[in-house]
C-alpha positions as CSV (number, residue, x, y, z in Angstrom):
1,M,55.4,-12.0,32.4
2,E,52.9,-9.3,33.4
3,R,54.4,-6.9,30.9
4,Q,54.1,-9.5,28.2
5,L,50.4,-10.0,29.0
6,I,49.8,-6.2,28.8
7,C,51.5,-6.1,25.4
8,I,49.4,-9.0,24.1
9,F,46.2,-7.4,25.4
10,T,47.1,-4.2,23.7
11,I,47.7,-5.9,20.4
12,L,44.5,-7.8,20.6
13,C,42.6,-4.6,21.3
14,F,44.1,-3.0,18.2
15,I,43.2,-6.0,16.1
16,S,39.6,-6.1,17.4
17,A,39.2,-2.4,16.6
18,S,40.4,-3.1,13.0
19,I,37.1,-4.1,11.3
20,G,37.8,-3.1,7.7
21,R,40.2,-4.3,5.0
22,T,43.3,-2.8,3.5
23,G,42.1,-1.5,0.2
24,F,43.7,1.1,-2.0
25,G,45.2,4.0,-0.1
26,P,45.2,4.8,3.6
27,G,42.6,3.9,6.2
28,E,40.3,0.9,6.7
29,Q,37.9,0.2,3.9
30,E,35.3,-2.3,2.7
31,W,33.9,-2.9,-0.7
32,G,31.7,-5.3,-2.6
33,Y,28.9,-6.0,-5.1
34,V,25.2,-6.2,-4.7
35,Q,23.1,-8.0,-7.3
36,V,20.2,-5.5,-7.5
37,R,18.4,-7.5,-10.2
38,P,19.3,-10.6,-12.2
39,Y,22.4,-9.9,-14.3
40,A,22.7,-6.4,-12.7
41,N,25.6,-5.8,-10.2
42,M,26.2,-2.6,-8.3
43,F,29.6,-1.8,-6.8
44,W,30.1,0.1,-3.6
45,W,33.3,1.2,-1.8
46,L,33.3,2.3,1.8
47,Y,36.0,4.3,3.6
48,Y,35.7,4.2,7.4
49,T,36.2,7.6,9.0
50,T,39.7,8.5,10.3
51,A,38.1,10.7,13.0
52,D,39.3,10.2,16.6
53,V,36.3,8.3,17.9
54,K,35.7,5.2,20.0
55,S,33.6,3.6,17.3
56,Y,33.3,4.2,13.6
57,Y,29.6,4.1,14.1
58,D,29.6,7.3,16.2
59,K,30.1,9.2,13.0
60,P,27.4,9.6,10.2
61,L,27.6,7.7,7.0
62,I,27.7,9.9,3.9
63,I,26.8,8.4,0.5
64,W,28.2,10.1,-2.7
65,L,26.5,9.8,-6.1
66,Q,28.3,11.1,-9.1
67,G,26.6,12.6,-12.2
68,G,26.7,11.6,-15.9
69,P,24.6,9.5,-16.1
70,G,27.5,7.1,-16.3
71,A,30.3,9.0,-14.4
72,S,31.9,6.9,-11.7
73,S,31.6,7.9,-8.0
74,T,34.5,5.6,-7.1
75,A,36.7,7.5,-9.7
76,Y,35.7,11.1,-10.1
77,G,34.1,11.7,-6.7
78,N,36.7,9.7,-4.9
79,F,40.0,10.8,-6.5
80,E,39.1,14.2,-8.1
81,E,36.9,15.7,-5.3
82,L,36.6,14.3,-1.8
83,G,38.3,11.0,-1.1
84,P,41.4,10.5,1.0
85,L,43.8,10.6,-2.0
86,D,43.8,12.9,-5.1
87,V,44.3,11.5,-8.6
88,D,48.1,11.9,-8.2
89,L,47.8,9.7,-5.1
90,K,48.7,12.5,-2.7
91,P,46.8,12.9,0.6
92,R,43.9,15.3,0.4
93,N,43.7,17.7,3.3
94,Y,40.0,18.3,3.0
95,T,38.8,14.7,2.5
96,W,35.4,14.0,3.9
97,V,36.8,10.8,5.5
98,K,38.3,13.0,8.3
99,N,34.8,13.5,9.7
100,Y,32.5,10.9,8.2
101,N,32.2,7.3,7.0
102,L,32.1,7.7,3.2
103,L,30.4,5.4,0.8
104,F,30.9,5.7,-3.0
105,I,28.4,3.9,-5.2
106,D,29.0,3.3,-8.9
107,N,25.5,4.0,-10.3
108,P,23.5,3.3,-12.5
109,V,24.5,-0.3,-13.1
110,G,27.1,-0.3,-15.9
111,T,28.9,2.7,-14.4
112,G,32.5,2.4,-13.2
113,F,33.0,-1.0,-11.6
114,S,29.2,-1.7,-11.6
115,N,28.2,-3.9,-14.5
116,V,25.4,-5.8,-16.3
117,E,25.8,-9.3,-17.7
118,N,22.9,-8.9,-20.0
119,K,22.2,-5.8,-22.2
120,S,18.5,-5.9,-21.2
121,S,19.5,-5.2,-17.6
122,F,20.5,-1.6,-18.2
123,V,18.1,1.0,-16.7
124,T,16.0,3.3,-18.9
125,T,14.2,5.4,-16.2
126,N,15.0,7.4,-13.1
127,A,12.6,5.2,-11.1
128,E,14.5,2.1,-12.1
129,I,17.7,3.8,-10.9
130,A,16.2,4.6,-7.5
131,S,14.9,1.1,-7.2
132,D,18.4,-0.3,-7.9
133,L,20.0,2.0,-5.4
134,L,17.6,0.9,-2.7
135,E,18.4,-2.7,-3.4
136,C,22.1,-1.8,-3.2
137,I,21.6,-0.3,0.2
138,R,19.7,-3.4,1.4
139,G,22.7,-5.5,0.3
140,F,25.1,-3.1,1.9
141,Y,23.3,-3.5,5.2
142,T,23.3,-7.3,4.8
143,Q,27.1,-7.2,4.6
144,L,27.6,-4.5,7.2
145,P,24.6,-4.5,9.5
146,Q,26.3,-2.3,12.1
147,F,25.5,0.7,9.9
148,K,21.8,0.2,10.1
149,P,21.3,2.6,13.1
150,V,24.0,5.1,11.9
151,A,22.6,8.4,10.7
152,T,22.9,8.4,6.9
153,Y,22.9,11.2,4.3
154,I,22.8,11.1,0.5
155,T,25.0,13.7,-1.2
156,T,25.1,14.2,-4.9
157,E,26.5,16.2,-7.8
158,S,24.9,17.1,-11.2
159,Y,22.9,14.2,-12.6
160,G,23.5,12.5,-9.4
161,G,21.1,15.0,-7.8
162,K,18.3,13.9,-10.2
163,M,19.0,10.2,-9.3
164,G,19.6,11.0,-5.6
165,A,16.3,12.9,-5.1
166,E,14.2,9.9,-6.1
167,F,16.5,7.5,-4.3
168,A,15.9,9.5,-1.1
169,L,12.1,9.4,-1.6
170,V,11.8,5.7,-2.2
171,W,14.3,4.9,0.6
172,D,12.3,7.1,3.1
173,R,9.1,5.4,2.1
174,A,10.6,2.0,2.6
175,Q,12.1,3.1,5.9
176,R,8.8,4.4,7.2
177,A,7.0,1.2,6.0
178,G,9.5,-0.9,7.9
179,T,10.7,-2.8,4.8
180,I,14.3,-1.6,5.5
181,E,16.0,-1.1,8.8
182,S,18.0,2.1,8.4
183,N,18.4,5.7,9.6
184,L,18.3,7.9,6.5
185,K,18.1,11.6,7.6
186,G,18.8,13.8,4.7
187,V,19.8,14.4,1.1
188,A,22.0,17.2,-0.4
189,L,21.5,18.1,-4.1
190,G,24.7,19.7,-5.4
191,D,24.6,21.6,-8.7
192,A,21.9,19.2,-9.5
193,W,20.2,18.5,-12.8
194,I,16.7,18.8,-11.4
195,S,15.0,21.1,-13.9
196,P,16.9,21.1,-17.2
197,V,14.7,23.8,-18.8
198,D,15.5,26.3,-16.0
199,S,19.2,25.6,-16.4
200,V,19.2,26.0,-20.2
201,L,17.0,29.1,-20.3
202,T,19.3,31.0,-17.9
203,W,22.5,30.3,-19.8
204,A,22.2,33.3,-22.1
205,P,21.4,35.9,-19.4
206,Y,24.0,34.4,-17.1
207,L,26.8,34.6,-19.7
208,L,25.7,38.1,-20.8
209,N,25.8,39.4,-17.2
210,M,29.1,37.8,-16.5
211,G,30.6,39.5,-19.6
212,M,31.2,36.3,-21.5
213,I,29.1,37.2,-24.6
214,D,27.7,40.3,-26.3
215,T,24.0,41.1,-27.1
216,K,24.1,39.5,-30.5
217,D,25.4,36.3,-29.0
218,F,22.8,36.5,-26.3
219,Y,19.9,36.5,-28.8
220,E,21.4,33.5,-30.7
221,I,21.9,31.4,-27.6
222,D,18.6,32.4,-26.1
223,A,16.8,31.4,-29.3
224,A,18.5,27.9,-29.2
225,A,17.6,27.6,-25.5
226,N,13.9,28.4,-26.3
227,D,13.9,25.7,-29.0
228,T,15.0,23.3,-26.3
229,R,12.2,24.6,-24.0
230,N,9.6,24.1,-26.7
231,K,10.7,20.4,-27.1
232,I,10.6,19.9,-23.3
233,E,7.1,21.4,-23.0
234,T,5.8,19.1,-25.7
235,G,7.4,16.0,-24.3
236,Q,9.8,15.5,-27.2
237,W,12.6,14.3,-24.9
238,L,15.1,13.1,-27.4
239,E,14.6,16.1,-29.6
240,A,15.1,18.3,-26.5
241,L,18.4,16.6,-25.8
242,I,19.6,17.3,-29.4
243,D,18.6,21.0,-29.1
244,F,20.2,21.1,-25.7
245,S,23.5,19.8,-27.2
246,F,23.3,22.3,-30.0
247,T,22.9,25.1,-27.5
248,Q,26.0,23.9,-25.7
249,S,27.9,23.8,-29.0
250,L,26.8,27.3,-29.8
251,I,28.0,28.6,-26.5
252,L,31.4,27.0,-27.0
253,E,31.6,28.7,-30.3
254,K,30.6,32.1,-29.0
255,T,32.8,32.0,-25.9
256,C,35.8,30.3,-27.5
257,N,35.6,27.1,-25.4
258,I,34.3,28.3,-22.1
259,D,34.4,25.6,-19.3
260,F,30.8,24.6,-18.5
261,Y,32.0,23.4,-15.1
262,N,33.8,26.6,-14.1
263,I,33.5,29.7,-16.3
264,L,36.8,31.1,-15.0
265,T,38.9,28.1,-15.8
266,K,41.9,29.1,-18.0
267,R,41.4,27.3,-21.3
268,K,42.9,27.3,-24.8
269,C,40.6,28.5,-27.5
270,D,39.6,25.1,-29.0
271,H,36.4,23.1,-29.0
272,L,35.1,19.7,-27.9
273,L,34.3,17.5,-30.8
274,P,30.6,17.5,-31.7
275,Q,30.2,13.8,-30.7
276,E,31.6,14.6,-27.2
277,L,28.7,17.0,-26.6
278,L,25.9,15.2,-28.3
279,F,23.4,13.5,-25.9
280,F,24.7,15.2,-22.8
281,N,27.9,13.2,-22.6
282,E,28.9,14.5,-19.2
283,E,31.8,12.1,-18.7
284,S,33.5,13.8,-21.7
285,L,33.0,17.1,-19.9
286,Y,34.5,15.6,-16.7
287,Q,37.4,14.3,-18.7
288,N,37.9,17.7,-20.4
289,F,37.7,19.5,-17.1
290,F,40.3,17.2,-15.4
291,K,42.5,16.6,-18.5
292,E,45.5,18.1,-16.7
293,T,45.7,15.2,-14.3
294,Q,46.7,11.6,-14.5
295,S,44.3,9.5,-16.5
296,L,41.6,8.1,-14.2
297,D,41.1,5.2,-16.5
298,T,44.7,4.1,-16.1
299,L,44.4,4.5,-12.3
300,M,41.1,2.7,-11.9
301,N,42.0,-0.2,-14.3
302,G,45.5,-0.5,-13.0
303,P,46.5,-0.2,-9.3
304,V,42.9,0.3,-7.9
305,K,41.5,-2.7,-9.7
306,E,44.4,-4.9,-8.6
307,A,44.3,-3.7,-5.0
308,L,40.6,-4.4,-4.7
309,G,40.9,-7.7,-6.5
310,L,38.3,-7.0,-9.1
311,N,37.9,-8.6,-12.5
312,V,35.7,-5.9,-14.2
313,T,37.0,-3.3,-16.5
314,H,36.2,0.1,-15.0
315,G,34.0,2.3,-17.3
316,S,33.6,-0.2,-20.1
317,Q,29.8,0.1,-20.1
318,S,29.4,3.8,-19.3
319,R,28.4,4.9,-22.8
320,I,25.7,2.3,-22.9
321,V,24.4,3.6,-19.6
322,R,23.9,7.1,-21.1
323,A,22.5,5.8,-24.3
324,R,19.8,3.9,-22.6
325,L,18.7,7.0,-20.6
326,M,18.5,9.4,-23.6
327,N,14.8,9.8,-23.3
328,E,15.1,10.5,-19.5
329,I,17.9,13.1,-19.4
330,M,15.8,16.2,-20.1
331,K,12.8,15.3,-17.9
332,P,12.5,17.4,-14.7
333,V,12.2,15.9,-11.3
334,T,11.0,19.0,-9.4
335,N,7.9,17.0,-8.4
336,I,10.2,14.5,-6.6
337,V,11.8,17.4,-4.6
338,E,8.3,18.6,-3.7
339,Q,7.4,15.2,-2.4
340,L,10.6,15.1,-0.3
341,L,9.5,18.4,1.3
342,N,5.8,17.5,1.7
343,E,5.9,13.8,2.6
344,T,9.2,13.3,4.5
345,K,11.1,14.6,7.5
346,L,14.4,14.4,5.7
347,N,16.7,17.4,5.6
348,V,16.7,18.6,1.9
349,F,19.7,20.8,1.0
350,V,20.4,22.4,-2.3
351,Y,23.8,23.9,-3.0
352,N,25.3,25.6,-6.1
353,G,28.6,27.0,-7.1
354,Q,28.4,30.6,-8.5
355,L,30.8,29.8,-11.4
356,D,29.0,26.7,-12.6
357,L,27.3,27.1,-16.0
358,I,25.9,23.7,-16.8
359,T,23.5,23.9,-13.8
360,D,23.9,27.6,-13.1
361,T,22.7,29.2,-9.8
362,P,20.1,31.4,-11.5
363,G,18.5,28.4,-13.0
364,T,18.6,26.5,-9.7
365,L,17.0,29.5,-7.9
366,H,14.2,29.5,-10.5
367,W,13.1,26.0,-9.9
368,V,13.6,26.2,-6.1
369,E,11.3,29.3,-5.9
370,K,8.6,27.6,-8.0
371,L,8.4,24.5,-5.7
372,D,4.9,23.7,-4.5
373,W,5.8,23.7,-0.8
374,T,5.7,27.2,0.7
375,Q,5.6,30.6,-1.0
376,Q,7.1,32.3,2.1
377,W,10.5,30.7,1.6
378,K,11.5,33.0,-1.2
379,W,11.0,36.1,1.0
380,L,13.2,34.9,3.8
381,P,16.5,36.9,4.1
382,R,19.7,35.3,3.0
383,E,22.3,34.7,5.7
384,P,26.1,35.0,5.1
385,L,28.0,31.7,5.1
386,L,31.1,32.5,7.0
387,S,34.3,30.4,7.7
388,K,35.7,30.0,11.2
389,D,38.0,32.9,10.5
390,G,35.2,35.2,9.2
391,Y,35.7,34.9,5.5
392,L,32.6,35.0,3.3
393,E,32.1,31.6,1.6
394,G,28.6,32.3,0.2
395,F,25.1,32.6,1.5
396,S,22.3,30.4,2.7
397,K,18.5,30.6,3.1
398,T,16.8,28.1,5.5
399,L,13.2,27.3,6.4
400,D,12.6,24.3,8.6
401,K,14.3,21.2,7.0
402,F,14.9,22.9,3.6
403,C,18.1,25.0,2.8
404,M,19.7,26.5,-0.2
405,Y,23.3,27.5,-0.4
406,W,24.9,30.0,-2.8
407,V,28.6,29.0,-2.8
408,N,31.3,31.6,-3.7
409,R,34.4,30.8,-5.7
410,A,33.1,27.4,-6.8
411,G,32.0,25.9,-10.1
412,H,30.2,22.6,-10.7
413,M,32.5,20.7,-8.2
414,V,31.9,22.5,-5.0
415,P,33.7,19.9,-2.8
416,R,36.9,20.5,-4.9
417,D,36.5,24.2,-5.5
418,N,35.4,25.4,-2.1
419,P,36.0,22.7,0.6
420,T,35.5,25.2,3.4
421,A,32.0,26.0,2.3
422,M,31.3,22.3,1.7
423,E,32.5,21.5,5.2
424,I,29.9,24.0,6.7
425,I,27.2,22.6,4.5
426,L,27.9,19.0,5.6
427,K,28.0,20.0,9.3
428,N,24.6,21.7,8.9
429,L,23.2,18.8,7.0
430,T,24.2,16.3,9.7
431,S,23.4,18.5,12.7
432,N,20.3,16.4,13.4
433,A,22.4,13.2,13.7
């Protein structure tokens, strides 16, 4: 009888510790929708950490925002970069879930499983995106209030950095004002689309110095890049986007289809269709980069959708998301990063893969060194970024709460290309937890 009671107690303890649901793939999960505005519904998907801890809430919460705008965090970030399973549904050794609670948000509304029920509900500005994300977090805490005191960090990639920077700023303001109970502590901007003009203007010299073009090609690409700059400086945002797309097309022609996400990717000498490049269609670039793997669309609209019990077609509104933001894509948000540094106590990390072209490291360094925060930062020495066994994974430069990372052997998708470096960055980001 005593043995039976012990067994029953053990089973009850196991059940009480199981607070999530069985979703898609291993581990405990939770997911849901938040109506951030009338007719605008944002989808989130949480993976509880698999770390050996007494409570899930002993580990930080990491939020992941994908780029695009219109690329899905629950798809690309989850299955292609850092979730527990890869796109072929094999366990990923370097998944972030091993050390953190991981929250994917399909953002802006209309992306992935997020959706709008009225076409007027799509966003048109970065400020609207940030406002929606804050409402999503409010709804997330309503459903899972245990996460309110948990140290939380926003991590981003590409256009997600542009969205995430302003999200972090409005969230921090709300947190300090007491209108949201939370514990946001930092934001990481990965290969981030913060200053489009600095990225575009460094394409030609970067390609020339990497041996990808000759001097004649350099002058042609540089001229197109300067046309883009002129449009940006005069506030002709749609025209700047068109010139930007033309510059991309010219680079593809001169380099015989270089991969903008990793310049060393082995590719056939063919080209993306013009309509795939026009208007910064980043999801087409994602699809082209990952074309060797199983179709994400099939995965998301098949077994994932069924397992999560959803009735929304994944990705059906993504193109409209981008179309509504055409006048916003080429605008810089360096002023937002400056406000993060000057007005908040958040950790602000910037990291960039050395093989990324779309937001190359020279361009990132340009806007970082022009930030109106401290002129002493640029003269600080870089420190080597070393793995546990002493291998060089890149470099870092740190002053107070701000840090920039140069990541070796990585393109646009640092978590996928150099998970060792990414692990170090995350550890440093969350060190004040």
